[in-house]
C-alpha positions in Angstrom: -110.9 -80.7 148.1 -112.2 -84.3 148.7 -112.5 -86.5 145.7 -114.8 -89.3 144.4 -113.6 -91.4 141.5 -116.0 -93.3 139.4 -114.4 -96.3 137.4 -116.6 -97.3 134.5 -118.1 -93.9 134.1 -119.3 -94.8 130.6 -122.2 -96.6 132.4 -124.0 -93.3 131.8 -127.4 -94.2 133.4 -125.8 -95.6 136.5 -123.4 -92.7 136.7 -126.4 -90.4 136.6 -127.9 -92.1 139.6 -124.8 -92.3 141.8 -123.1 -89.0 140.9 -126.4 -87.1 140.4 -127.2 -88.2 144.0 -123.8 -86.8 145.1 -124.5 -83.5 143.5 -127.8 -83.2 145.3 -126.3 -84.0 148.7 -125.4 -80.8 150.8 -122.6 -82.5 152.7 -120.9 -83.4 149.4 -120.8 -80.0 147.8 -117.4 -78.9 146.6 -116.2 -82.5 146.1 -114.2 -83.3 142.9 -115.8 -86.0 140.8 -113.3 -87.8 138.7 -114.6 -89.9 135.8 -112.7 -92.7 134.2 -113.6 -95.1 131.4 -111.7 -96.9 128.6 -114.4 -95.8 126.1 -113.6 -92.1 125.3 -117.0 -91.6 123.6 -119.1 -92.9 126.5 -116.8 -91.0 129.0 -117.4 -87.7 127.2 -121.2 -88.4 127.1 -121.3 -89.0 130.9 -119.2 -85.9 131.5 -121.7 -83.8 129.4 -124.7 -85.4 131.2 -123.3 -84.7 134.7 -122.4 -81.1 133.8 -126.0 -80.6 132.8 -127.2 -81.9 136.1 -124.6 -79.7 137.9 -126.1 -76.7 136.1 -129.7 -77.5 136.9 -129.0 -78.5 140.5 -126.7 -75.6 141.3 -124.1 -78.1 142.6 -120.6 -76.8 143.4 -119.0 -80.2 142.7 -116.2 -80.1 140.2 -116.4 -82.7 137.4 -113.3 -83.9 135.5 -112.7 -86.7 133.0 -109.5 -88.7 132.9 -108.0 -91.1 130.4 -105.2 -92.0 132.9 -106.7 -94.3 135.5 -104.0 -93.6 138.1 -104.5 -89.9 137.8 -108.2 -90.3 138.1 -107.6 -92.2 141.4 -104.9 -90.0 142.8 -105.9 -88.6 146.2 -109.4 -90.1 146.1 -111.3 -90.5 149.4 -114.0 -92.7 147.8 -113.9 -94.9 144.7 -117.0 -96.3 142.9 -116.7 -99.3 140.6 -119.2 -100.1 137.9 -117.1 -101.8 135.1 -118.0 -104.7 132.9 -115.1 -106.5 131.3 -115.8 -107.9 127.9 -119.3 -106.5 127.6 -122.2 -108.2 125.8 -120.3 -108.8 122.6 -118.2 -110.9 122.8 -118.1 -112.1 126.4 -121.7 -112.4 127.5 -122.5 -114.1 124.1 -119.7 -116.6 124.8 -120.8 -117.3 128.3 -124.3 -118.3 127.0 -123.6 -119.9 123.6 -120.8 -122.3 124.6 -122.7 -123.9 127.5 -125.7 -124.3 125.2 -123.7 -126.7 123.1 -123.6 -128.9 126.2 -127.3 -128.6 126.9 -126.6 -126.2 129.8 -129.1 -123.3 129.8 -128.9 -120.1 131.9 -131.0 -117.0 132.6 -128.6 -114.2 133.8 -125.1 -115.8 134.2 -123.5 -113.0 136.1 -123.1 -114.4 139.7 -122.3 -118.1 140.0 -123.0 -120.8 137.4 -120.7 -121.3 134.5 -121.3 -117.8 133.2 -120.6 -116.3 136.6 -117.3 -118.2 136.9 -116.0 -116.9 133.6 -117.2 -113.4 134.2 -115.2 -113.5 137.4 -112.1 -114.9 135.7 -111.9 -112.1 133.2 -112.8 -109.4 135.7 -110.5 -110.3 138.7 -107.2 -109.3 136.9 -108.6 -105.9 136.1 -109.8 -105.4 139.7 -106.4 -106.4 141.0 -104.9 -103.7 138.7 -107.3 -101.2 140.2 -106.1 -102.3 143.7 -102.5 -101.8 142.8 -103.2 -98.3 141.7 -105.3 -97.5 144.8 -102.6 -98.8 147.1 -100.1 -96.4 145.4 -102.1 -93.2 145.0 -105.1 -93.3 147.4 -104.4 -96.1 150.0 -107.0 -95.0 152.5 -109.9 -94.8 149.9 -113.2 -96.6 150.5 -114.0 -98.7 147.5 -117.6 -99.3 146.7 -118.1 -102.2 144.3 -121.3 -102.3 142.2 -119.9 -104.8 139.7 -121.0 -108.4 139.5 -120.1 -111.1 140.4 -120.5 -109.2 143.6 -119.4 -111.7 146.3 -116.2 -112.9 144.5 -115.0 -109.4 143.4 -115.6 -107.8 146.8 -113.8 -110.8 148.4 -110.8 -110.5 146.1 -110.4 -106.7 146.6 -110.4 -107.2 150.4 -108.4 -110.4 150.6 -105.9 -110.0 147.8 -106.2 -106.4 146.7 -105.5 -104.8 150.1 -108.3 -102.3 149.6 -111.1 -101.5 152.0 -114.1 -102.7 149.9 -117.8 -102.9 150.4 -120.1 -104.5 147.8 -123.4 -102.9 147.1 -126.4 -104.5 145.5 -130.0 -103.3 144.8 -131.7 -106.5 145.8 -131.6 -105.7 149.6 -133.4 -102.4 149.3 -135.9 -103.8 146.8 -136.7 -107.1 148.6 -139.5 -106.2 150.9 -141.1 -103.3 149.0 -141.4 -105.3 145.7 -142.6 -108.5 147.4 -145.2 -106.7 149.5 -146.5 -104.8 146.5 -146.9 -108.0 144.6 -148.8 -109.6 147.5 -151.0 -106.6 148.2 -149.4 -105.8 151.6 -148.4 -102.4 153.0 -144.8 -101.8 154.1 -145.8 -99.0 156.5 -144.3 -99.8 159.9 -142.7 -103.0 158.8 -139.4 -104.2 160.3 -137.2 -106.6 158.4 -133.9 -108.3 158.9 -131.9 -109.6 155.9 -128.6 -111.6 155.8 -126.9 -114.2 153.8 -124.8 -113.9 150.7 -125.2 -111.6 147.7 -128.2 -112.5 145.5 -129.0 -115.2 148.1 -129.6 -113.3 151.2 -132.6 -114.2 153.3 -135.5 -112.3 154.8 -134.9 -113.7 158.2 -137.5 -111.6 160.1 -140.4 -109.5 158.9 -142.9 -108.1 161.4 -145.2 -105.2 162.2 -145.9 -104.1 165.8 -144.3 -107.3 167.0 -146.5 -109.5 164.9 -144.7 -112.0 162.5 -145.9 -111.3 159.0 -144.5 -114.6 157.5 -147.7 -116.6 157.9 -149.7 -114.1 155.9 -147.0 -113.7 153.3 -146.8 -117.5 152.8 -150.6 -117.8 152.6 -150.8 -115.1 149.9 -147.7 -116.5 148.1 -149.3 -120.0 147.9 -152.4 -118.5 146.4 -150.3 -116.5 143.8 -148.6 -119.8 142.8 -151.8 -121.0 141.3 -151.3 -118.7 138.3 -148.3 -117.6 136.3 -146.4 -114.6 137.6 -142.9 -113.1 137.6 -141.7 -114.4 141.0 -142.6 -118.1 141.0 -139.1 -119.4 141.8 -138.6 -117.3 144.9 -142.1 -118.1 146.2 -141.5 -121.8 145.6 -138.1 -121.6 147.5 -139.9 -119.8 150.4 -142.6 -122.4 150.6 -140.1 -125.2 150.5 -137.3 -123.7 152.6 -139.2 -121.3 154.8 -137.7 -117.9 153.9 -137.8 -115.4 151.0 -134.7 -114.6 149.0 -133.5 -111.1 148.1 -132.7 -111.5 144.4 -135.1 -112.1 141.6 -136.6 -115.4 140.4 -134.8 -115.3 137.1 -131.5 -115.1 139.0 -132.3 -117.7 141.6 -133.6 -120.2 138.9 -129.9 -120.8 138.0 -128.4 -120.7 141.6 -130.1 -124.0 142.6 -130.3 -127.5 141.0 -134.1 -127.6 141.1 -135.5 -125.5 138.2 -133.6 -125.7 134.9 -133.4 -129.4 134.2 -133.3 -131.2 130.9 -135.1 -134.2 132.4 -137.9 -132.0 133.6 -138.5 -129.5 130.8 -142.0 -128.8 132.1 -140.4 -126.9 135.0 -139.5 -124.0 132.7 -143.1 -123.4 131.9 -144.4 -124.2 135.4 -142.2 -121.7 137.1 -142.2 -119.2 134.3 -138.4 -119.2 133.9 -137.0 -116.8 131.3 -134.0 -118.6 129.7 -131.5 -116.4 128.0 -133.0 -113.4 129.8 -129.7 -111.4 130.2 -128.8 -111.4 126.5 -132.3 -110.3 125.7 -131.9 -107.4 128.1 -128.6 -106.5 126.6 -129.9 -106.4 123.1 -132.8 -104.2 124.2 -130.6 -101.8 126.1 -128.2 -101.5 123.1 -131.2 -100.8 120.8 -132.7 -98.2 123.1 -129.4 -96.3 123.7 -129.8 -93.9 120.8 -133.1 -92.6 122.2 -131.8 -92.6 125.8 -128.7 -90.6 124.7 -130.9 -87.8 123.5 -132.9 -87.9 126.7 -130.1 -87.9 129.2 -126.9 -86.8 127.5 -128.0 -84.0 125.2 -130.7 -82.4 127.4 -129.1 -79.2 128.7 -132.0 -78.9 131.2 -131.6 -82.4 132.6 -132.7 -82.7 136.2 -132.2 -85.4 138.7 -134.0 -86.7 141.8 -132.0 -88.5 144.4 -132.2 -92.2 143.9 -132.2 -95.2 146.3 -128.6 -96.0 145.5 -126.6 -96.4 148.7 -123.4 -94.6 147.6 -124.3 -91.0 148.3 -125.9 -92.0 151.6 -122.7 -93.8 152.6 -120.5 -90.8 151.8 -123.0 -88.5 153.6 -123.0 -90.6 156.7 -119.2 -90.6 156.8 -118.9 -86.9 156.2 -121.6 -85.8 158.7 -121.3 -88.6 161.3 -125.1 -89.1 161.0 -125.6 -92.9 161.0 -127.2 -94.6 158.1 -128.0 -98.3 157.7 -127.2 -100.3 154.6 -127.1 -103.9 153.4 -123.4 -104.4 152.5 -121.3 -107.2 151.2 -118.3 -107.6 153.5 -115.9 -110.3 154.6 -117.3 -112.8 157.2 -114.6 -111.6 159.6 -115.0 -113.0 163.1 -118.0 -115.1 161.9 -120.6 -112.4 161.3 -122.7 -115.3 160.1 -121.4 -118.0 162.3 -122.3 -121.0 160.2 -120.8 -119.7 157.0 -117.1 -119.9 156.1 -115.1 -117.0 157.5 -113.2 -116.7 154.2 -116.5 -116.0 152.4 -118.1 -112.6 151.5 -121.4 -112.2 153.2 -124.3 -109.7 152.9 -125.4 -108.3 156.3 -126.8 -105.1 157.7 -124.1 -102.4 158.3 -124.1 -99.1 160.1 -122.3 -96.3 158.5 -120.9 -93.2 160.3 -117.7 -91.3 160.5 -115.9 -94.5 161.6 -116.8 -96.1 158.3 -118.9 -99.1 157.4 -119.5 -101.3 160.4 -121.1 -104.7 159.8 -123.4 -106.2 162.4 -123.3 -109.7 163.9 -126.0 -112.1 162.8 -125.1 -115.4 164.4 -126.3 -118.7 162.8 -128.6 -118.7 159.9 -131.3 -121.4 159.9 -129.4 -124.6 158.9 -131.2 -125.1 155.6 -130.4 -121.5 154.5 -126.7 -121.8 155.5 -126.6 -125.0 153.5 -128.0 -123.4 150.4 -125.5 -120.5 150.8 -122.6 -122.8 151.2 -123.4 -124.5 147.8 -122.8 -121.1 146.1 -119.9 -120.2 148.4 -118.1 -123.4 147.3 -118.0 -122.2 143.7 -117.1 -118.7 144.7 -114.1 -119.7 146.7 -112.8 -122.2 144.0 -113.2 -119.5 141.4 -111.0 -117.2 143.5 -108.5 -120.1 143.9 -108.4 -120.5 140.1 -107.8 -116.7 139.6 -105.1 -116.3 142.2 -103.2 -119.5 141.5 -103.6 -119.5 137.7 -104.4 -123.3 137.8 -106.9 -124.5 135.3 -107.9 -127.4 137.5 -109.5 -125.0 140.0 -111.8 -123.7 137.2 -112.9 -127.3 136.8 -113.4 -127.6 140.5 -115.5 -124.4 140.7 -117.7 -125.6 137.8 -118.1 -129.1 139.2 -119.2 -127.7 142.5 -121.8 -125.3 141.0 -125.2 -126.7 141.8 -126.9 -126.1 138.5 -123.9 -127.2 136.3 -123.3 -130.3 138.4 -127.0 -131.3 138.3 -127.0 -131.2 134.5 -123.6 -132.4 133.2 -121.0 -135.2 133.8 -117.6 -134.3 135.1 -116.0 -135.0 131.7 -118.5 -132.7 130.0 -117.9 -130.0 132.6 -114.1 -130.1 132.0 -114.6 -130.1 128.2 -117.0 -127.1 128.5 -114.6 -125.2 130.6 -111.8 -125.8 128.1 -114.1 -124.6 125.3 -114.9 -121.5 127.2 -111.3 -120.8 127.9 -110.5 -121.1 124.2 -113.5 -119.1 123.1 -112.7 -116.2 125.5 -109.1 -116.1 124.3 -107.2 -113.0 125.4 -110.1 -111.8 127.6 -108.7 -114.4 130.1 -105.3 -114.7 131.7 -103.4 -117.9 130.9 -104.1 -120.9 133.2 -101.6 -123.6 133.7 -102.5 -127.3 133.0 -101.3 -129.7 135.7 
């Protein structure tokens, strides 16, 4: 019996999408689904929810919960990762509140920026523990990483974990449909090509019947910019740099030095930037969980419709040898994107079949796009250097190279802020040496 292990199975809604999809896929019937989470209550809730879907769908998958991670992984063919280390309270609160004392404001803080750096530093040791278990009990497993910060964690698992890892993000699938809907355009018959890095990949080509759609897109976007809307940062970046970005405006506002600026406070209002957006979402989700628990955990007649998540389609393509195209985060091996560093993790189209996940060659990005990507890659690579070497100075380097942080704070303040964050996170972080 083939096996899929889900790490972080207490993420009940996400487990419903990914594993509910598995149970609706004919080629995956009979698979063992192994659930693991450090929260026994949430683990039990997810198991109950999945068994309800199993009953209503008639699936022959076998669902089992584990409190021993290594046993959950043993013999797995596929591993799905959806953990969050430290959660909203205390770690996300710390990632937002300490920088605020220095006048540094954030929106999401889960990718780069000072929040992304520290989210990485507390997550990487856990991921490397996963990797050690995988090498021991399921060395040939394909590891699908859904956890942010996507680029760094996927890079670490491949480069230092010795585990075949592909990072998966929703922003590629959603990019064209959501933008076209907002601009009043039809996606029927549209061809698109997307590549770059996670959360900053680029819609490089978009056409229909051989006609470039960018002129019409930019015309409509310029008109939209005359009034407030939810996507003003991305439209502004497209109008200034020529191409649309995959991830949302609230994310991209903090990836660049142009939008959240103490000396230009009017930009927050002008570009409709939702500061402290992620903590707001966390509080809302926590508040709504009691109602959601009744709807998805305690409903014995719970049904599921296959979602747009890539995981089940990847498994299906490998099992059936019927190709499927995804946008995947993979190492830039051989220079898939020729003008980005080869040690970086890039997001490119990949073809999946029985041979596995096969990334496609892109070549050079337009120079301004590669330059923007490199500003974020710099921080990603220095964060990895800090995590692997244990040197505090590389945390400082990562923060000083972050575009938003560097645009707002002096080097001395960046160092002091990092020290404060290290102290505030306490045992959530490993110990870093001071040179």
